C-alpha positions in Angstrom: 26.2 19.6 -46.7 27.4 19.7 -50.3 30.4 21.7 -51.6 27.9 23.8 -53.7 26.1 24.8 -50.5 29.4 25.6 -48.7 30.5 27.7 -51.6 27.3 29.7 -51.6 27.6 30.4 -47.9 31.2 31.4 -48.3 30.4 33.9 -51.1 27.5 35.4 -49.1 29.8 35.9 -46.0 32.5 37.5 -48.1 29.9 39.8 -49.7 28.6 40.9 -46.3 32.0 41.5 -44.9 33.1 43.7 -47.9 29.9 45.8 -47.6 30.5 46.4 -43.9 33.9 47.9 -44.4 33.7 51.6 -43.2 36.2 54.2 -42.0 36.9 55.0 -38.4 35.4 58.5 -38.7 32.1 57.2 -40.0 32.0 54.5 -37.4 32.8 56.9 -34.5 30.1 59.3 -35.8 27.5 56.6 -35.8 28.4 55.6 -32.2 28.2 59.2 -31.0 25.1 60.2 -33.0 21.5 60.3 -31.8 19.3 57.3 -32.2 17.6 58.8 -35.2 21.0 59.4 -36.9 22.0 56.1 -38.5 25.1 55.6 -40.6 24.4 55.3 -44.3 25.7 51.8 -44.5 23.5 50.3 -41.7 20.4 49.5 -43.9 22.7 47.8 -46.4 24.3 45.7 -43.6 20.9 44.7 -42.2 19.7 43.7 -45.6 22.9 41.7 -46.1 22.4 39.9 -42.8 18.9 39.0 -43.9 20.2 37.7 -47.2 22.7 35.6 -45.3 20.1 34.1 -42.9 17.6 33.4 -45.7 20.3 32.0 -48.0 21.7 29.8 -45.3 18.3 28.4 -44.5 17.5 27.8 -48.1 20.9 26.1 -48.6 20.3 23.8 -45.6 16.8 22.8 -46.5 17.8 22.3 -50.1 20.6 19.9 -49.4 20.0 16.2 -50.1 23.3 14.9 -48.7 23.1 15.7 -45.0 20.3 13.5 -43.6 20.9 14.8 -40.1 19.9 18.3 -41.1 16.7 17.5 -43.0 15.5 14.2 -41.5 12.4 14.4 -39.3 10.1 11.8 -37.7 8.5 9.5 -40.2 4.7 10.3 -39.9 3.9 6.8 -41.0 5.6 5.3 -37.9 4.0 6.2 -34.6 3.1 4.6 -31.2 0.5 7.2 -30.4 -2.3 5.2 -28.7 -5.5 4.9 -30.6 -8.0 7.3 -29.0 -10.6 6.0 -26.6 -13.5 8.1 -25.2 -14.6 5.5 -22.6 -11.5 4.5 -20.7 -11.6 5.4 -17.0 -9.9 2.4 -15.4 -6.2 1.5 -15.7 -5.8 -2.3 -15.8 -3.0 -4.0 -13.8 -1.6 -6.9 -15.9 -1.6 -8.1 -19.5 -0.5 -11.6 -20.5 -0.1 -12.4 -24.2 -0.8 -16.0 -25.5 1.9 -17.9 -27.2 0.4 -17.2 -30.6 0.1 -13.5 -29.9 -3.6 -13.4 -30.6 -5.1 -13.3 -27.1 -4.6 -10.9 -24.2 -5.5 -11.8 -20.7 -6.2 -8.5 -18.9 -6.5 -8.2 -15.1 -8.5 -5.2 -13.9 -10.3 -4.0 -10.8 -10.1 -5.1 -7.2 -13.5 -6.8 -6.6 -15.3 -9.8 -8.1 -17.8 -9.4 -10.9 -21.4 -8.7 -10.0 -24.1 -6.0 -9.3 -23.9 -6.0 -5.5 -22.3 -3.2 -3.4 -19.2 -5.2 -2.9 -18.8 -6.1 -6.6 -17.7 -4.4 -9.9 -18.7 -4.6 -13.5 -16.7 -3.4 -16.5 -17.1 -2.9 -20.2 -14.3 -2.6 -22.6 -13.4 -1.7 -26.2 -10.4 -2.7 -28.3 -8.9 -0.4 -30.9 -6.1 -1.6 -33.2 -3.9 0.3 -35.6 -0.7 -0.8 -37.4 1.6 0.3 -34.6 -0.5 0.3 -31.4 -3.4 -1.4 -29.6 -5.6 0.2 -26.9 -7.7 -2.0 -24.6 -9.9 0.5 -22.8 -11.9 -0.4 -19.7 -14.7 1.6 -18.0 -16.4 0.7 -14.8 -20.2 0.3 -15.1 -22.1 2.3 -12.4 -23.8 0.0 -10.0 -27.6 0.3 -9.8 -28.1 -1.8 -6.7 -28.5 0.4 -3.6 -28.7 -0.4 0.1 -29.4 1.8 3.1 -27.6 -0.5 5.5 -23.8 -0.6 5.9 -22.2 -3.5 4.1 -19.0 -5.3 5.1 -17.2 -6.4 2.0 -15.1 -9.4 2.8 -14.3 -10.6 -0.7 -12.1 -7.8 -1.9 -8.7 -7.5 -3.5 -9.9 -10.1 -6.0 -9.4 -8.7 -9.5 -11.2 -9.9 -12.6 -9.6 -11.3 -15.7 -10.8 -10.8 -19.3 -9.7 -12.6 -22.4 -9.3 -10.2 -25.3 -9.1 -11.5 -28.8 -7.1 -9.4 -31.3 -7.7 -9.1 -35.0 -4.0 -9.8 -35.6 -1.0 -10.8 -33.5 0.2 -8.1 -31.2 3.8 -8.5 -32.4 5.9 -5.4 -31.5 2.9 -3.1 -31.4 2.6 -0.9 -28.3 -0.2 -1.8 -25.9 -2.1 1.0 -24.1 -5.0 1.1 -21.6 -6.5 4.4 -22.7 -5.7 6.0 -19.3 -2.0 6.2 -18.9 0.1 7.9 -21.6 2.9 5.3 -21.6 2.6 1.9 -23.2 1.9 -0.9 -20.7 4.2 -3.9 -20.1 3.2 -7.2 -21.6 4.1 -10.6 -20.2 4.5 -13.0 -23.2 3.9 -16.7 -22.7 6.0 -17.3 -25.8 9.1 -16.2 -23.7 8.5 -18.7 -20.9 11.1 -21.5 -20.8 9.7 -24.9 -21.6 10.4 -27.9 -19.4 10.6 -31.0 -21.5 11.3 -33.3 -18.5 9.1 -33.3 -15.4 8.9 -35.4 -12.2 6.7 -38.5 -12.2 3.0 -37.5 -11.9 3.5 -34.0 -13.2 2.5 -32.8 -16.7 3.0 -29.5 -18.5 -0.7 -28.8 -17.9 -0.1 -29.1 -14.1 2.3 -26.2 -14.1 0.8 -22.9 -12.9 2.6 -20.0 -14.6 2.8 -16.7 -12.8 4.4 -13.5 -14.1 6.9 -11.8 -11.9 5.1 -8.4 -11.9 7.5 -6.9 -9.4 10.5 -7.5 -11.6 9.5 -7.0 -15.3 8.2 -9.0 -18.3 11.1 -11.5 -18.5 10.3 -12.8 -15.0 8.1 -15.9 -14.7 7.5 -18.7 -12.1 6.1 -22.1 -12.9 4.9 -24.2 -10.0 3.5 -27.7 -9.5 2.8 -29.9 -6.5 4.6 -33.2 -7.0 2.5 -36.2 -5.9 5.3 -38.7 -6.1 7.8 -39.1 -3.2 7.6 -37.5 0.2 5.6 -34.5 -0.9 7.3 -31.5 -2.4 6.8 -28.5 -4.7 8.6 -27.9 -8.0 9.4 -24.4 -9.0 11.0 -23.2 -12.3 11.9 -19.5 -12.2 13.4 -17.2 -14.8 14.5 -13.6 -15.0 16.8 -11.3 -16.9 20.5 -12.3 -16.6 21.9 -10.5 -13.6 18.7 -10.4 -11.6 19.3 -13.6 -9.5 19.9 -13.2 -5.8 21.5 -16.3 -4.2 19.4 -17.7 -1.3 20.4 -17.5 2.3 22.0 -21.0 2.5 24.9 -23.1 1.5 26.5 -24.0 -1.9 26.5 -27.8 -1.8 27.8 -28.5 -5.3 28.6 -27.2 -8.8 27.7 -28.8 -12.1 27.0 -27.9 -15.8 23.6 -27.3 -17.5 23.8 -27.1 -21.3 27.5 -26.3 -21.0 26.9 -23.5 -18.6 28.2 -23.5 -15.1 25.5 -24.2 -12.5 25.4 -24.0 -8.8 23.3 -26.1 -6.4 22.1 -24.4 -3.1 20.5 -25.7 0.0 18.3 -23.3 1.9 15.2 -23.0 4.2 16.9 -25.0 7.0 17.7 -27.9 4.6 14.1 -28.2 3.2 14.9 -26.6 -0.1 17.4 -27.3 -2.9 17.9 -25.1 -6.0 19.9 -25.4 -9.2 20.8 -22.0 -10.8 22.5 -21.2 -14.1 22.5 -18.4 -16.7 21.6 -19.1 -20.4 20.2 -17.2 -23.3 20.1 -13.9 -21.4 18.2 -15.4 -18.6 18.8 -16.4 -15.0 17.1 -19.8 -14.6 16.5 -21.8 -11.4 14.9 -25.1 -10.8 14.1 -25.7 -7.1 12.4 -28.3 -4.9 10.8 -27.4 -1.6 9.8 -30.1 0.8 6.3 -30.0 2.4 6.7 -29.1 6.1 3.3 -29.9 7.5 4.8 -31.7 10.4 6.9 -28.9 11.9 8.0 -31.0 14.9 9.7 -33.4 12.6 10.0 -31.7 9.2 11.4 -33.5 6.2 14.9 -32.3 5.3 17.3 -33.2 2.5 19.4 -34.9 5.1 16.8 -37.7 5.0 18.0 -40.5 2.6 14.4 -40.9 1.4 14.5 -37.6 -0.4 18.0 -37.7 -1.8 16.6 -38.8 -5.2 15.0 -35.3 -5.6 18.4 -33.8 -6.5 18.6 -36.2 -9.5 15.1 -35.2 -10.5 16.0 -31.5 -10.3 19.1 -32.0 -12.5 17.0 -33.9 -15.1 14.4 -31.2 -15.1 17.1 -28.6 -15.5 18.8 -30.4 -18.4 15.4 -30.6 -20.1 14.7 -26.9 -20.0 14.3 -25.4 -23.5 14.6 -21.7 -24.0 12.0 -20.5 -26.5 
């Protein structure tokens, strides 16, 4: 608020106070009098108060120096979802491609088709500068049957690839049903292994979002054909989300200059390297195949000792994007 505005308010207050000065007799008469008997100064006082309120409001709205008083939401910036008249189904998962142009949307609980145990959907995409709505509607099935049908192939959602007109970027994503923006799992945020075990390529890695934990959580998994048979896992989550396995700490080391811990778990059939880097908890783990439960492979077997070296090489080769 400027000095000019403060001075105007001060003068208005002083003027009101001076006009409200009355004698004790007049004041006492006013208190004792009937409702219809008003002191002669009361209309003036009311008018002065009105002047004070109007003047103060004008002073506040006319001030350019106090942004907290006059600032309001910028109408050009909004995350209001683009309207959709067709949406009736809330989808469950959205994965964004590395270039930000393609969404993989998971929706429904049954496979595609026209049968009584299947589902069909149609969708529409509406994009604005600040938000995107991908709206799904279930298509009414026209196939009828008079006999009871046992649906065995359920809990199998469908996936749709949605091409955007421009990269999603930081725009909010809506499904047209829920009022809140939906979470997006971004492949561009998945850590990139540059070193992998023999017989495994980047295309062999199956990437799965950690939907129970939030968009920063991902797992990458591959079966390793070399050696005694084992699975490679590369997991990531927000820093502070890691829970140590129920097992033993067998060694400590460094990964990219960060302290790392090596755990043994699953009755000596799993080894894990964990460290924190770039705001992420990262683990690289190996789990031996245990098809022969009478004599399961364990890391006590000298034939699998080399896997620890492989884990450390994979860990050292992890690149945070």
